[in-house]
N, C-alpha and C positions, 0 to 999 in steps of 0.2 A: 504494500500500500504506500502511496507517495507521501503520506503524512507521518509515517513511522519515524520516530526519532525527533520530530519537530517539537521544540520546547515550549511553544505557545507565544502568543502576542506579547504577554508581559515580559518574557525573557528577551524577545527581540527589541522591545523598547528600552529595557535596562542595558542590554548589551550595546546597542547603538549609542545610548547616552554615555556609557563608560568610554567608548572609543572617542567620541567627540570631546569629552572632558580630558582624556589623556593627551590628545593632540593639543588642546588649549593649554593644559598645564605644562607641557613640554616647551611651548613657546614662552610662557611667562616665567618659568623657573630656570630655564636654561639647560635642563637635563634632557637627554634624548628620550623619545617616546619608548624606545626599546628597554629603557631602565625602569619604566613604570609598569607594574602588572595590575591586572584586574581580577576581581573575584565577584561573581554575580550570585546573588541570593534571590531566587525567584521560585515561588510556588503559588499557583492560582487557587482560588477558593474551590472547595469540593474535593480535595484529595485526602480528606480525613484528618488533616492537620491544619493549623492556622495558616492562612495565606501570608506570604511575605514578598517584599519587593525592596531590595537594597543592593548596594554595590560598595566594594572596598577597593580603593586604589592605593597601591603601596610600592615602595622601592625596596627590593630584597637585600640591599646592601647599604652601606653608610652614605652613598651618594645622595639619596633622597632625604636624609635626616639632617643635613647640614644647614638647615634654615630655609632654603628656597621652597621646596615642596611642602614641608610641614607648615610653614607660615601661610601658605595659600589655602589651607584648610580652615582657617578662622572664618567665623560667620561674616565678618565685614568684607572679606576677600572672596568668599565662595559665590555669593550672589552674582556679582559682576562677571565672574569666570563662567558660570553656567550660562548667563545671558550671552556672553561673547561666543561660547562654544556652539550654542544653538544658532546664533546668527551666522557663524562660519559654516554650519552644516547646511544652510539654505542653498548654497552654491558649491559646485564642484567644477574644477577645470575641465572635467570630461563631460559636463552637461552639454546638450540634453541627453546624450547617450547613456550616461550613468543614471540619471533620474528616471529614464524610461525602461531600465532593465527590470525584468520580472523573472523570477526563478520559475522554471517549469519542470515538469517531470522528465522531459527529454534532455535537460541540461545537468551537468555535474555541479554547477554553482548552487549554493544554498543560501543565497542572499538576494535582496532586491536592490534598491538604490544605494549601492556602496561599491567603492573600488579603491585601487591603490592611491588615487589622488585625494581621496576624502576620508574614508573611515578605516581602511585596512591598516593594521599594525603589524609589527614584526611578530614572529612565532613566539618569541620569549614573553611577549606582553599579553597575548590573547589566549584564553583558556579553551576556546572553541575553534581555533584555526581560521579565524575570519569568516565564519559561517553565521547565519542568522543575524544579519545586519540589514538595516533599512533606514536611510535618512528620512524618507517620507513618513516613517512612524514618529519621528521627532518633530519635524517642521514641514511646512509646505515647500515642495520643490516644483520644478517646471512641470513634471508629469503628475504629481500628486497634490491635489488641492482639497482641503477640508477634512482630511482623514488624520492629520497630524495631532499628536497628543498636546504639543506646545504650539497651538495654532497661531 
């Protein structure tokens, strides 16, 4: 069945947000995006346990703890970072091709509006191998209007 292994819309939203935030944090703190790792906590309602939606971004070594990355987690800094990450996710240098991409059962790709120019990260950062990503789940893109969580 084509949907086997699909983690659900909640995961796609959190995963796409994590990648957008990692890219924005890398710009702001000066560390490479490859040194920032993600951990997604996602469980929809109805699986017998409490639902959850969260993400953890961390640096596995001392590089991210030397002030730059840690200081950006303060509430006064985080709001503008999220806003900037979402604004940056609206456009991709590969648009309109990127925003029009839709995963189908005949393709190997398991992502929608995402590519190396916008949301893909290095293998060391992404726990799902750059699968289950979609910019249009976050914000309106050229091809997706009105379905974004952060309209």
